[in-house]
Every structure is written in structure tokens, then in C-alpha cells.
C-alpha positions, 0 to 999 in steps of 0.5 A: 523519482525517489521523492515521488515514491516517498510521497506515494508511500506516505499516501498509502500509509495514511490510507491504511492508517485511516481505513485499515486492511484492504486488498491491492485493488482497493488500495489503488482505487482509494489512493487514486494512484494511476499505475500499478508501478506507482502503487507497488513502488510505494508498497515496496518502500513501506515494506522495506521499512517494516511498516506493512503486514501482508496476508492472503485473503480467502479469494487469493487477493493480497491484503495489506495492513500497517504493521504495529 
């Protein structure tokens, strides 16, 4: 399970690196992760490592981007 989360975290990082900031719905669609659990575990992994920046959009969605 830990290995899969790490793999998904790499996928999320690569998508954000290539495409930039996006909301969680877009991120799930682009990464093609199947479940919210997979996505949020990957986001949590990257957040714990200090690699993500979070903000709220004007419509209340959570935006995620890489922290540089």
C-alpha cells in the first residue's frame, strides 16, 4: 500500500509540474486515479514533504500547486 501511495504521489507531482495549479477535481481527472482515497493519500504524502501549496479558489474549490 505504501509503495502505491508513493507511486501515486509521483504521478500527482509530475502532473502539477507539467500543467501547474489545478483544483482537486481536475487533478483526479488528469492523473486518472480511480478513487478520492488514492488522490488524497498522494496529496497527503506530498504535503507532508512540504512539496505542495494549497489555496481556495473564488468558487470555494481547493487549488493545489507545487511549492517552490
